[in-house]
PQR file of N, CA, C, O and H, with PARSE charges and radii, in Angstrom:
ATOM      1  N   VAL A   1     -72.272  31.497-280.391 -0.4000 1.5000
ATOM      2  CA  VAL A   1     -71.681  30.181-280.583 -0.0000 2.0000
ATOM      3  C   VAL A   1     -70.430  30.101-279.728  0.5500 1.7000
ATOM      4  O   VAL A   1     -69.637  31.041-279.674 -0.5500 1.4000
ATOM      5  N   VAL A   2     -70.266  28.986-279.073 -0.4000 1.5000
ATOM      6  CA  VAL A   2     -69.074  28.721-278.282 -0.0000 2.0000
ATOM      7  C   VAL A   2     -68.392  27.505-278.886  0.5500 1.7000
ATOM      8  O   VAL A   2     -69.031  26.469-279.064 -0.5500 1.4000
ATOM      9  H   VAL A   2     -70.910  28.222-279.118  0.4000 1.0000
ATOM     10  N   GLY A   3     -67.140  27.607-279.197 -0.4000 1.5000
ATOM     11  CA  GLY A   3     -66.398  26.485-279.768 -0.0000 2.0000
ATOM     12  C   GLY A   3     -65.383  25.947-278.780  0.5500 1.7000
ATOM     13  O   GLY A   3     -64.891  26.677-277.920 -0.5500 1.4000
ATOM     14  H   GLY A   3     -66.620  28.449-279.053  0.4000 1.0000
ATOM     15  N   VAL A   4     -65.073  24.672-278.907 -0.4000 1.5000
ATOM     16  CA  VAL A   4     -64.111  24.011-278.042 -0.0000 2.0000
ATOM     17  C   VAL A   4     -63.200  23.167-278.920  0.5500 1.7000
ATOM     18  O   VAL A   4     -63.655  22.562-279.891 -0.5500 1.4000
ATOM     19  H   VAL A   4     -65.473  24.079-279.606  0.4000 1.0000
ATOM     20  N   GLU A   5     -61.945  23.125-278.591 -0.4000 1.5000
ATOM     21  CA  GLU A   5     -61.041  22.225-279.298 -0.0000 2.0000
ATOM     22  C   GLU A   5     -60.097  21.571-278.304  0.5500 1.7000
ATOM     23  O   GLU A   5     -59.832  22.112-277.230 -0.5500 1.4000
ATOM     24  H   GLU A   5     -61.575  23.617-277.802  0.4000 1.0000
ATOM     25  N   ILE A   6     -59.596  20.406-278.672 -0.4000 1.5000
ATOM     26  CA  ILE A   6     -58.586  19.717-277.883 -0.0000 2.0000
ATOM     27  C   ILE A   6     -57.310  19.751-278.709  0.5500 1.7000
ATOM     28  O   ILE A   6     -57.238  19.134-279.771 -0.5500 1.4000
ATOM     29  H   ILE A   6     -59.811  19.967-279.544  0.4000 1.0000
ATOM     30  N   LYS A   7     -56.324  20.456-278.234 -0.4000 1.5000
ATOM     31  CA  LYS A   7     -55.112  20.743-278.999 -0.0000 2.0000
ATOM     32  C   LYS A   7     -54.427  19.487-279.549  0.5500 1.7000
ATOM     33  O   LYS A   7     -54.017  19.474-280.710 -0.5500 1.4000
ATOM     34  H   LYS A   7     -56.383  20.958-277.370  0.4000 1.0000
ATOM     35  N   ASP A   8     -54.299  18.450-278.751 -0.4000 1.5000
ATOM     36  CA  ASP A   8     -53.556  17.262-279.172 -0.0000 2.0000
ATOM     37  C   ASP A   8     -54.432  16.168-279.769  0.5500 1.7000
ATOM     38  O   ASP A   8     -53.931  15.086-280.072 -0.5500 1.4000
ATOM     39  H   ASP A   8     -54.632  18.461-277.808  0.4000 1.0000
ATOM     40  N   HIS A   9     -55.700  16.416-279.942 -0.4000 1.5000
ATOM     41  CA  HIS A   9     -56.603  15.423-280.533 -0.0000 2.0000
ATOM     42  C   HIS A   9     -56.671  15.665-282.035  0.5500 1.7000
ATOM     43  O   HIS A   9     -56.786  16.812-282.468 -0.5500 1.4000
ATOM     44  H   HIS A   9     -56.107  17.296-279.695  0.4000 1.0000
ATOM     45  N   PRO A  10     -56.602  14.586-282.852 -0.5600 1.5000
ATOM     46  CA  PRO A  10     -56.595  14.787-284.303  0.2800 2.0000
ATOM     47  C   PRO A  10     -57.893  15.381-284.849  0.5500 1.7000
ATOM     48  O   PRO A  10     -57.866  16.110-285.840 -0.5500 1.4000
ATOM     49  N   PHE A  11     -59.018  15.083-284.221 -0.4000 1.5000
ATOM     50  CA  PHE A  11     -60.272  15.652-284.690 -0.0000 2.0000
ATOM     51  C   PHE A  11     -61.270  15.670-283.546  0.5500 1.7000
ATOM     52  O   PHE A  11     -61.678  14.619-283.050 -0.5500 1.4000
ATOM     53  H   PHE A  11     -59.040  14.491-283.415  0.4000 1.0000
ATOM     54  N   PHE A  12     -61.653  16.841-283.140 -0.4000 1.5000
ATOM     55  CA  PHE A  12     -62.632  16.994-282.067 -0.0000 2.0000
ATOM     56  C   PHE A  12     -63.351  18.308-282.294  0.5500 1.7000
ATOM     57  O   PHE A  12     -62.726  19.358-282.438 -0.5500 1.4000
ATOM     58  H   PHE A  12     -61.322  17.694-283.543  0.4000 1.0000
ATOM     59  N   VAL A  13     -64.656  18.237-282.323 -0.4000 1.5000
ATOM     60  CA  VAL A  13     -65.455  19.445-282.510 -0.0000 2.0000
ATOM     61  C   VAL A  13     -66.581  19.433-281.487  0.5500 1.7000
ATOM     62  O   VAL A  13     -67.229  18.409-281.274 -0.5500 1.4000
ATOM     63  H   VAL A  13     -65.164  17.384-282.206  0.4000 1.0000
ATOM     64  N   ALA A  14     -66.805  20.569-280.863 -0.4000 1.5000
ATOM     65  CA  ALA A  14     -67.945  20.738-279.966 -0.0000 2.0000
ATOM     66  C   ALA A  14     -68.436  22.163-280.134  0.5500 1.7000
ATOM     67  O   ALA A  14     -67.649  23.075-280.390 -0.5500 1.4000
ATOM     68  H   ALA A  14     -66.278  21.401-281.036  0.4000 1.0000
ATOM     69  N   TYR A  15     -69.721  22.348-279.990 -0.4000 1.5000
ATOM     70  CA  TYR A  15     -70.236  23.706-280.069 -0.0000 2.0000
ATOM     71  C   TYR A  15     -71.498  23.825-279.244  0.5500 1.7000
ATOM     72  O   TYR A  15     -72.161  22.837-278.927 -0.5500 1.4000
ATOM     73  H   TYR A  15     -70.360  21.607-279.781  0.4000 1.0000
ATOM     74  N   GLN A  16     -71.804  25.043-278.913 -0.4000 1.5000
ATOM     75  CA  GLN A  16     -73.011  25.363-278.161 -0.0000 2.0000
ATOM     76  C   GLN A  16     -73.663  26.537-278.867  0.5500 1.7000
ATOM     77  O   GLN A  16     -72.999  27.511-279.225 -0.5500 1.4000
ATOM     78  H   GLN A  16     -71.265  25.845-279.170  0.4000 1.0000
ATOM     79  N   PHE A  17     -74.946  26.437-279.059 -0.4000 1.5000
ATOM     80  CA  PHE A  17     -75.645  27.564-279.650 -0.0000 2.0000
ATOM     81  C   PHE A  17     -76.947  27.771-278.899  0.5500 1.7000
ATOM     82  O   PHE A  17     -77.378  26.899-278.144 -0.5500 1.4000
ATOM     83  H   PHE A  17     -75.485  25.646-278.769  0.4000 1.0000
ATOM     84  N   HIS A  18     -77.564  28.898-279.098 -0.4000 1.5000
ATOM     85  CA  HIS A  18     -78.770  29.244-278.364 -0.0000 2.0000
ATOM     86  C   HIS A  18     -79.908  29.575-279.327  0.5500 1.7000
ATOM     87  O   HIS A  18     -80.194  30.746-279.576 -0.5500 1.4000
ATOM     88  H   HIS A  18     -77.215  29.607-279.711  0.4000 1.0000
ATOM     89  N   PRO A  19     -80.557  28.541-279.870 -0.5600 1.5000
ATOM     90  CA  PRO A  19     -81.656  28.815-280.797  0.2800 2.0000
ATOM     91  C   PRO A  19     -82.840  29.497-280.124  0.5500 1.7000
ATOM     92  O   PRO A  19     -83.681  30.093-280.797 -0.5500 1.4000
ATOM     93  N   GLU A  20     -82.910  29.411-278.791 -0.4000 1.5000
ATOM     94  CA  GLU A  20     -84.022  30.065-278.093 -0.0000 2.0000
ATOM     95  C   GLU A  20     -83.985  31.576-278.270  0.5500 1.7000
ATOM     96  O   GLU A  20     -85.014  32.241-278.144 -0.5500 1.4000
ATOM     97  H   GLU A  20     -82.227  28.927-278.243  0.4000 1.0000
ATOM     98  N   PHE A  21     -82.825  32.116-278.557 -0.4000 1.5000
ATOM     99  CA  PHE A  21     -82.737  33.559-278.777 -0.0000 2.0000
ATOM    100  C   PHE A  21     -83.420  33.985-280.067  0.5500 1.7000
ATOM    101  O   PHE A  21     -83.762  35.156-280.235 -0.5500 1.4000
ATOM    102  H   PHE A  21     -81.989  31.576-278.659  0.4000 1.0000
ATOM    103  N   LYS A  22     -83.621  33.043-280.977 -0.4000 1.5000
ATOM    104  CA  LYS A  22     -84.270  33.337-282.256 -0.0000 2.0000
ATOM    105  C   LYS A  22     -85.702  32.809-282.292  0.5500 1.7000
ATOM    106  O   LYS A  22     -86.358  32.882-283.330 -0.5500 1.4000
ATOM    107  H   LYS A  22     -83.343  32.092-280.841  0.4000 1.0000
ATOM    108  N   SER A  23     -86.192  32.282-281.179 -0.4000 1.5000
ATOM    109  CA  SER A  23     -87.506  31.659-281.124 -0.0000 2.0000
ATOM    110  C   SER A  23     -88.543  32.636-280.567  0.5500 1.7000
ATOM    111  O   SER A  23     -88.246  33.437-279.680 -0.5500 1.4000
ATOM    112  H   SER A  23     -85.659  32.223-280.335  0.4000 1.0000
ATOM    113  N   ASP A  24     -89.748  32.555-281.095 -0.4000 1.5000
ATOM    114  CA  ASP A  24     -90.864  33.353-280.600 -0.0000 2.0000
ATOM    115  C   ASP A  24     -91.874  32.442-279.924  0.5500 1.7000
ATOM    116  O   ASP A  24     -91.976  31.263-280.261 -0.5500 1.4000
ATOM    117  H   ASP A  24     -89.989  31.905-281.815  0.4000 1.0000
ATOM    118  N   TYR A  25     -92.621  32.986-278.971 -0.4000 1.5000
ATOM    119  CA  TYR A  25     -93.625  32.197-278.257 -0.0000 2.0000
ATOM    120  C   TYR A  25     -94.641  31.588-279.220  0.5500 1.7000
ATOM    121  O   TYR A  25     -94.976  30.410-279.095 -0.5500 1.4000
ATOM    122  H   TYR A  25     -92.538  33.944-278.697  0.4000 1.0000
ATOM    123  N   GLY A  26     -95.123  32.355-280.157 -0.4000 1.5000
ATOM    124  CA  GLY A  26     -96.133  31.871-281.095 -0.0000 2.0000
ATOM    125  C   GLY A  26     -95.583  31.077-282.258  0.5500 1.7000
ATOM    126  O   GLY A  26     -96.335  30.410-282.969 -0.5500 1.4000
ATOM    127  H   GLY A  26     -94.850  33.311-280.258  0.4000 1.0000
ATOM    128  N   LYS A  27     -94.277  31.141-282.458 -0.4000 1.5000
ATOM    129  CA  LYS A  27     -93.654  30.439-283.578 -0.0000 2.0000
ATOM    130  C   LYS A  27     -92.293  29.892-283.128  0.5500 1.7000
ATOM    131  O   LYS A  27     -91.252  30.473-283.434 -0.5500 1.4000
ATOM    132  H   LYS A  27     -93.666  31.683-281.881  0.4000 1.0000
ATOM    133  N   PRO A  28     -92.313  28.766-282.395 -0.5600 1.5000
ATOM    134  CA  PRO A  28     -91.056  28.226-281.881  0.2800 2.0000
ATOM    135  C   PRO A  28     -90.172  27.660-282.989  0.5500 1.7000
ATOM    136  O   PRO A  28     -90.665  27.282-284.052 -0.5500 1.4000
ATOM    137  N   ARG A  29     -88.901  27.606-282.744 -0.4000 1.5000
ATOM    138  CA  ARG A  29     -87.961  27.022-283.695 -0.0000 2.0000
ATOM    139  C   ARG A  29     -88.229  25.526-283.811  0.5500 1.7000
ATOM    140  O   ARG A  29     -88.707  24.897-282.868 -0.5500 1.4000
ATOM    141  H   ARG A  29     -88.501  27.913-281.881  0.4000 1.0000
ATOM    142  N   LYS A  30     -87.920  24.973-284.958 -0.4000 1.5000
ATOM    143  CA  LYS A  30     -88.168  23.548-285.210 -0.0000 2.0000
ATOM    144  C   LYS A  30     -87.465  22.655-284.191  0.5500 1.7000
ATOM    145  O   LYS A  30     -87.992  21.606-283.821 -0.5500 1.4000
ATOM    146  H   LYS A  30     -87.532  25.484-285.724  0.4000 1.0000
ATOM    147  N   ILE A  31     -86.281  23.062-283.735 -0.4000 1.5000
ATOM    148  CA  ILE A  31     -85.552  22.230-282.783 -0.0000 2.0000
ATOM    149  C   ILE A  31     -86.346  22.066-281.484  0.5500 1.7000
ATOM    150  O   ILE A  31     -86.312  20.997-280.874 -0.5500 1.4000
ATOM    151  H   ILE A  31     -85.853  23.915-284.036  0.4000 1.0000
ATOM    152  N   PHE A  32     -87.056  23.107-281.056 -0.4000 1.5000
ATOM    153  CA  PHE A  32     -87.866  23.013-279.844 -0.0000 2.0000
ATOM    154  C   PHE A  32     -89.142  22.224-280.089  0.5500 1.7000
ATOM    155  O   PHE A  32     -89.584  21.470-279.222 -0.5500 1.4000
ATOM    156  H   PHE A  32     -87.083  23.975-281.551  0.4000 1.0000
ATOM    157  N   GLU A  33     -89.732  22.391-281.257 -0.4000 1.5000
ATOM    158  CA  GLU A  33     -90.910  21.596-281.600 -0.0000 2.0000
ATOM    159  C   GLU A  33     -90.563  20.113-281.586  0.5500 1.7000
ATOM    160  O   GLU A  33     -91.309  19.300-281.041 -0.5500 1.4000
ATOM    161  H   GLU A  33     -89.373  23.003-281.962  0.4000 1.0000
ATOM    162  N   GLN A  34     -89.429  19.765-282.185 -0.4000 1.5000
ATOM    163  CA  GLN A  34     -89.027  18.364-282.241 -0.0000 2.0000
ATOM    164  C   GLN A  34     -88.688  17.827-280.861  0.5500 1.7000
ATOM    165  O   GLN A  34     -89.016  16.683-280.548 -0.5500 1.4000
ATOM    166  H   GLN A  34     -88.823  20.426-282.627  0.4000 1.0000
ATOM    167  N   LEU A  35     -88.037  18.631-280.032 -0.4000 1.5000
ATOM    168  CA  LEU A  35     -87.730  18.217-278.666 -0.0000 2.0000
ATOM    169  C   LEU A  35     -89.013  17.911-277.897  0.5500 1.7000
ATOM    170  O   LEU A  35     -89.108  16.876-277.237 -0.5500 1.4000
ATOM    171  H   LEU A  35     -87.770  19.560-280.287  0.4000 1.0000
ATOM    172  N   ALA A  36     -89.991  18.798-277.980 -0.4000 1.5000
ATOM    173  CA  ALA A  36     -91.258  18.596-277.273 -0.0000 2.0000
ATOM    174  C   ALA A  36     -91.993  17.372-277.807  0.5500 1.7000
ATOM    175  O   ALA A  36     -92.535  16.589-277.027 -0.5500 1.4000
ATOM    176  H   ALA A  36     -89.914  19.638-278.516  0.4000 1.0000
ATOM    177  N   THR A  37     -92.017  17.200-279.119 -0.4000 1.5000
ATOM    178  CA  THR A  37     -92.691  16.048-279.729 -0.0000 2.0000
ATOM    179  C   THR A  37     -92.022  14.746-279.309  0.5500 1.7000
ATOM    180  O   THR A  37     -92.700  13.782-278.952 -0.5500 1.4000
ATOM    181  H   THR A  37     -91.576  17.836-279.753  0.4000 1.0000
ATOM    182  N   THR A  38     -90.710  14.717-279.350 -0.4000 1.5000
ATOM    183  CA  THR A  38     -89.972  13.509-278.974 -0.0000 2.0000
ATOM    184  C   THR A  38     -90.172  13.180-277.500  0.5500 1.7000
ATOM    185  O   THR A  38     -90.380  12.018-277.150 -0.5500 1.4000
ATOM    186  H   THR A  38     -90.159  15.500-279.640  0.4000 1.0000
ATOM    187  N   ALA A  39     -90.113  14.178-276.639 -0.4000 1.5000
ATOM    188  CA  ALA A  39     -90.328  13.958-275.205 -0.0000 2.0000
ATOM    189  C   ALA A  39     -91.738  13.437-274.945  0.5500 1.7000
ATOM    190  O   ALA A  39     -91.926  12.524-274.141 -0.5500 1.4000
ATOM    191  H   ALA A  39     -89.944  15.122-276.922  0.4000 1.0000
ATOM    192  N   HIS A  40     -92.723  14.012-275.618 -0.4000 1.5000
ATOM    193  CA  HIS A  40     -94.106  13.565-275.459 -0.0000 2.0000
ATOM    194  C   HIS A  40     -94.261  12.114-275.907  0.5500 1.7000
ATOM    195  O   HIS A  40     -94.859  11.299-275.203 -0.5500 1.4000
ATOM    196  H   HIS A  40     -92.570  14.754-276.271  0.4000 1.0000
ATOM    197  N   ASN A  41     -93.719  11.799-277.078 -0.4000 1.5000
ATOM    198  CA  ASN A  41     -93.837  10.433-277.598 -0.0000 2.0000
ATOM    199  C   ASN A  41     -93.137   9.422-276.697  0.5500 1.7000
ATOM    200  O   ASN A  41     -93.657   8.327-276.478 -0.5500 1.4000
ATOM    201  H   ASN A  41     -93.234  12.460-277.649  0.4000 1.0000
ATOM    202  N   LEU A  42     -91.974   9.771-276.176 -0.4000 1.5000
ATOM    203  CA  LEU A  42     -91.261   8.884-275.264 -0.0000 2.0000
ATOM    204  C   LEU A  42     -92.065   8.668-273.988  0.5500 1.7000
ATOM    205  O   LEU A  42     -92.148   7.548-273.484 -0.5500 1.4000
ATOM    206  H   LEU A  42     -91.552  10.660-276.354  0.4000 1.0000
ATOM    207  N   SER A  43     -92.651   9.729-273.472 -0.4000 1.5000
ATOM    208  CA  SER A  43     -93.478   9.626-272.274 -0.0000 2.0000
ATOM    209  C   SER A  43     -94.682   8.720-272.510  0.5500 1.7000
ATOM    210  O   SER A  43     -95.005   7.877-271.673 -0.5500 1.4000
ATOM    211  H   SER A  43     -92.584  10.639-273.882  0.4000 1.0000
ATOM    212  N   GLU A  44     -95.338   8.895-273.642 -0.4000 1.5000
ATOM    213  CA  GLU A  44     -96.489   8.051-273.983 -0.0000 2.0000
ATOM    214  C   GLU A  44     -96.077   6.581-274.067  0.5500 1.7000
ATOM    215  O   GLU A  44     -96.780   5.708-273.558 -0.5500 1.4000
ATOM    216  H   GLU A  44     -95.076   9.580-274.322  0.4000 1.0000
ATOM    217  N   THR A  45     -94.950   6.311-274.702 -0.4000 1.5000
ATOM    218  CA  THR A  45     -94.468   4.935-274.845 -0.0000 2.0000
ATOM    219  C   THR A  45     -94.165   4.323-273.486  0.5500 1.7000
ATOM    220  O   THR A  45     -94.545   3.184-273.219 -0.5500 1.4000
ATOM    221  H   THR A  45     -94.379   7.021-275.115  0.4000 1.0000
ATOM    222  N   LYS A  46     -93.483   5.071-272.626 -0.4000 1.5000
ATOM    223  CA  LYS A  46     -93.147   4.565-271.292 -0.0000 2.0000
ATOM    224  C   LYS A  46     -94.405   4.341-270.459  0.5500 1.7000
ATOM    225  O   LYS A  46     -94.495   3.353-269.730 -0.5500 1.4000
ATOM    226  H   LYS A  46     -93.174   5.997-272.843  0.4000 1.0000
ATOM    227  N   ASN A  47     -95.373   5.244-270.558 -0.4000 1.5000
ATOM    228  CA  ASN A  47     -96.616   5.091-269.804 -0.0000 2.0000
ATOM    229  C   ASN A  47     -97.397   3.866-270.259  0.5500 1.7000
ATOM    230  O   ASN A  47     -97.967   3.157-269.428 -0.5500 1.4000
ATOM    231  H   ASN A  47     -95.300   6.046-271.150  0.4000 1.0000
ATOM    232  N   LYS A  48     -97.434   3.607-271.550 -0.4000 1.5000
ATOM    233  CA  LYS A  48     -98.134   2.423-272.066 -0.0000 2.0000
ATOM    234  C   LYS A  48     -97.471   1.151-271.562  0.5500 1.7000
ATOM    235  O   LYS A  48     -98.155   0.203-271.178 -0.5500 1.4000
ATOM    236  H   LYS A  48     -96.972   4.183-272.224  0.4000 1.0000
ATOM    237  N   LYS A  49     -96.141   1.127-271.562 -0.4000 1.5000
ATOM    238  CA  LYS A  49     -95.418  -0.046-271.076 -0.0000 2.0000
ATOM    239  C   LYS A  49     -95.649  -0.255-269.586  0.5500 1.7000
ATOM    240  O   LYS A  49     -95.662  -1.392-269.113 -0.5500 1.4000
ATOM    241  H   LYS A  49     -95.585   1.898-271.874  0.4000 1.0000
ATOM    242  N   ALA A  50     -95.831   0.832-268.845 -0.4000 1.5000
ATOM    243  CA  ALA A  50     -96.055   0.754-267.399 -0.0000 2.0000
ATOM    244  C   ALA A  50     -97.526   0.523-267.063  0.5500 1.7000
ATOM    245  O   ALA A  50     -97.877   0.355-265.895 -0.5500 1.4000
ATOM    246  H   ALA A  50     -95.821   1.756-269.229  0.4000 1.0000
ATOM    247  N   GLY A  51     -98.387   0.513-268.083 -0.4000 1.5000
ATOM    248  CA  GLY A  51     -99.809   0.287-267.859 -0.0000 2.0000
ATOM    249  C   GLY A  51    -100.543   1.491-267.318  0.5500 1.7000
ATOM    250  O   GLY A  51    -101.565   1.334-266.651 -0.5500 1.4000
ATOM    251  H   GLY A  51     -98.102   0.649-269.031  0.4000 1.0000
ATOM    252  N   LYS A  52    -100.059   2.676-267.581 -0.4000 1.5000
ATOM    253  CA  LYS A  52    -100.701   3.902-267.085 -0.0000 2.0000
ATOM    254  C   LYS A  52    -101.612   4.486-268.125  0.5500 1.7000
ATOM    255  O   LYS A  52    -102.239   5.519-267.887 -0.5500 1.4000
ATOM    256  H   LYS A  52     -99.229   2.804-268.123  0.4000 1.0000
TER
END
């Protein structure tokens, strides 16, 4: 985990994590499943609108 703060800002939070380090090829983490599903659905929607 990497954290970031802005000293003079009253509230700011940022973080970076690497769920891929805990993911297996045969059993991906839910975050990757959702990313792939969302990307696929968006692509399908755009293709339908474009008449493809």
